[in-house]
C-alpha positions, -999 to 999 in steps of 0.1 A, spaced: 126 -174 357 125 -202 332 154 -212 311 136 -229 283 112 -223 254 77 -236 258 51 -244 232 75 -242 202 57 -244 169 66 -253 134 62 -224 109 30 -237 93 14 -243 126 24 -209 140 10 -192 109 -23 -210 113 -26 -202 150 -18 -165 144 -43 -163 115 -70 -179 136 -64 -154 164 -67 -125 140 -99 -140 124 -116 -135 157 -115 -97 150 -142 -83 128 -131 -54 106 -151 -23 115 -162 5 91 -165 43 93 -175 72 71 -148 97 62 -145 128 41 -126 124 8 -101 150 20 -89 125 46 -91 94 24 -54 89 13 -42 55 24 -76 42 35 -93 11 22 -129 13 10 -153 -11 27 -179 -14 -1 -181 -13 -39 -185 23 -52 -207 28 -82 -205 58 -106 -233 83 -101 -227 103 -133 -214 98 -168 -178 109 -175 -175 130 -195 -210 145 -186 -211 158 -222 -194 155 -255 -163 177 -252 -133 188 -272 -99 172 -266 -81 200 -285 -80 237 -291 -95 244 -325 -128 247 -343 -159 226 -339 -170 216 -374 -192 193 -394 -166 167 -405 -181 166 -440 -173 203 -445 -136 195 -442 -134 166 -466 -106 171 -492 -91 201 -473 -53 206 -477 -27 234 -476 -32 239 -514 -70 236 -513 -83 247 -478 -120 246 -469 -135 280 -460 -159 281 -430 -176 309 -412 -169 312 -374 -202 321 -356 -191 319 -319 -164 310 -295 -165 286 -265 -140 284 -236 -138 256 -211 -166 260 -185 -189 278 -209 -211 267 -238 -227 280 -270 -264 281 -275 -259 283 -313 -263 254 -337 -237 249 -364 -251 247 -399 -234 236 -431 -203 258 -438 -201 271 -403 -178 264 -373 -173 276 -337 -139 283 -321 -135 259 -291 -110 254 -262 -99 221 -248 -125 207 -224 -154 228 -237 -187 211 -246 -193 204 -283 -219 227 -298 -250 213 -315 -246 205 -352 -209 197 -350 -193 162 -349 -155 168 -349 -127 192 -340 -103 208 -365 -71 214 -346 -59 250 -345 -25 239 -358 -43 229 -391 -65 260 -394 -60 297 -403 -85 324 -392 -90 357 -410 -117 377 -392 -148 355 -392 -134 333 -420 -116 301 -410 -96 281 -435 -93 244 -427 -60 229 -440 -66 193 -432 -97 171 -433 -110 156 -401 -131 124 -395 -164 122 -376 -157 122 -338 -121 132 -343 -105 147 -311 -137 144 -291 -144 127 -258 -179 115 -261 -204 115 -232 -198 84 -210 -168 72 -230 -147 73 -198 -172 61 -172 -209 52 -176 -234 60 -149 -243 32 -125 -211 12 -134 -186 -3 -109 -161 25 -101 -139 9 -74 -141 -25 -58 -144 -31 -21 -109 -34 -4 -93 -10 -29 -65 11 -14 -71 48 -19 -40 61 -37 -39 95 -53 -52 83 -87 -81 64 -71 -90 95 -51 -90 115 -83 -116 91 -98 -138 96 -68 -134 134 -69 -144 134 -106 -177 119 -95 -183 146 -69 -181 121 -40 -177 139 -7 -179 110 18 -172 73 16 -172 42 38 -138 28 47 -124 2 71 -114 15 104 -77 12 111 -69 -14 138 -52 3 167 -19 -14 175 4 -5 204 42 -9 200 65 -14 230 103 -20 230 118 -37 261 153 -38 274 176 -22 299 201 -14 272 177 7 251 176 45 250 157 70 229 175 89 201 173 121 222 190 105 252 227 102 259 243 70 246 263 58 276 287 28 272 267 -4 270 236 13 257 220 12 222 194 33 205 159 19 203 155 6 167 124 -15 169 99 11 180 105 30 148 108 0 124 80 -21 138 56 9 142 62 21 106 59 -15 93 26 -17 111 14 16 96 24 3 61 -1 -25 67 -29 -1 72 -30 2 110 -30 31 134 2 23 153 9 39 187 44 40 201 42 32 239 79 38 246 107 18 261 102 -5 291 131 -18 312 134 -54 321 112 -50 351 83 -73 357 60 -47 374 69 -20 349 61 -42 319 29 -54 334 17 -19 340 27 -7 306 8 -36 290 -23 -28 310 -21 8 300 -15 0 263 -44 -24 260 -69 3 272 -67 21 238 -54 -6 215 -68 -37 198 -34 -55 195 -1 -51 213 33 -58 197 64 -60 220 99 -65 210 126 -79 232 123 -100 264 109 -130 246 138 -154 249 146 -177 278 172 -157 296 172 -142 331 161 -108 318 134 -121 295 102 -116 314 74 -111 288 64 -147 289 60 -146 327 39 -114 326 17 -129 299 13 -161 319 -1 -140 348 -22 -116 328 -35 -140 301 -24 -170 280 8 -178 261 -1 -198 230 32 -198 212 66 -195 229 92 -202 202 89 -209 165 111 -233 147 126 -206 124 158 -188 118 160 -159 126 133 -153 151 130 -184 173 122 -164 204 87 -153 193 57 -152 217 20 -151 208 -8 -150 233 -39 -133 246 -46 -109 274 -83 -98 279 -90 -115 245 -66 -91 228 -37 -104 207 -2 -100 222 28 -105 199 63 -107 214 90 -102 187 127 -109 192 148 -80 203 172 -82 174 160 -57 147 165 -81 118 147 -110 135 119 -87 147 112 -74 112 114 -108 94 90 -123 120 67 -93 115 67 -95 77 63 -133 76 38 -140 104 21 -108 114 19 -84 84 -5 -104 63 -30 -106 91 -28 -69 99 -33 -61 62 -64 -83 61 -78 -67 93 -71 -33 77 -91 -43 46 -61 -45 23 -60 -71 -4 -34 -99 -3 1 -88 -11 5 -85 -49 24 -113 -67 46 -85 -81 62 -83 -47 75 -119 -52 103 -119 -78 125 -147 -91 162 -143 -91 194 -165 -90 214 -168 -59 248 -151 -64 267 -173 -39 261 -205 -19 240 -203 13 243 -229 40 212 -234 62 207 -253 94 187 -285 88 155 -288 108 146 -251 109 130 -229 83 153 -200 75 145 -166 60 177 -153 45 181 -116 37 191 -107 1 199 -77 -20 186 -77 -56 210 -66 -83 210 -74 -120 185 -103 -115 208 -117 -89 198 -124 -52 229 -115 -32 229 -130 3 236 -106 31 256 -129 54 254 -111 87 240 -122 120 204 -112 131 216 -83 152 235 -66 124 216 -34 117 236 -28 84 218 -57 68 185 -39 70 200 -10 51 210 -32 22 183 -58 21 156 -57 -6 138 -88 7 142 -124 19 144 -159 6 126 -188 23 148 -218 28 128 -250 38 139 -268 69 148 -299 48 173 -278 27 208 -275 39 223 -258 9 212 -233 -18 239 -235 -45 252 -206 -66 230 -199 -96 200 -217 -81 167 -199 -89 148 -186 -58 117 -166 -50 124 -133 -32 97 -117 -11 103 -79 -14 101 -55 15 90 -26 -7 
């Protein structure tokens, strides 16, 4: 087995290589039912098919009136109107309001002909068929006019929109049953290492629970992918080769963690050399130098470091933007980049880009000064700060940009 890193790349070069590899994939589309649309991304612009509201409707419980019939109304001098009908939401009145008349109306009900405003029930008194209006109203008061929310044949949602509950509500209000969305890329996730055990297994001395399967799989799901956990593989050449072959049968991309360094038990590079091509072996970055990128059967293989912190940072910085794009998601919002001042000095090794974990508190970025294998740092970190390879020191109080995890 080799004892050195091959094909080490600078950060910018590594990002470009990975982006170019992902650009070889063409996002696919599928039609789904609106009931299954949460978290999906629409693959085309959606236009409105109807006006919303479909009709002039009341925004309040009260009485549909001619506004002019209420002018000058007050508690001391109410205006008397005759109530000729009543309308509940979901029904309508065929009657037309004439001068001096009104119709009782519920919120959401269609406005009857002849009326142009709503007198709220709080400012009205009814005695039999007589209604006394205690406050004047203006034309169109407390009305939602036809098309005032959405006009027919107007852009409703843009392509690449993430379907959150509010967006789904807009589609449902248009009576949309099916829509075209981007297919979720299928990504297999493997953890490697003799020391790893599942959470339902006994934790013998020298063993640790598998963290990366859960963190990387769920980070991948958050990027819009369909992530499939393929379990733990021991540091065994044949076992890893067989698991990769099996995983690629039903996946577009494979993400492994562990086994990427240059030690005696780190075999991923050798398996990839036999099965395909290693394009990157090592990135000039801290943490995460032992990162592997390659191809097997024209499918992308990503080898992340085994340390959970290193694995997640490499994923967020190099992999996540490309999975998001493949899933149809828009670029990460600028709101996920915040400015803060460093609370204490950070020393960084010159010659390597560093991504330093920080916690945000009271507009301060508090460095989490633990090694890349420290799980506790993940629990406290809100994001990371990028420190250029030419920078050896970030001084206390210096303003930085923090890329948020959430």
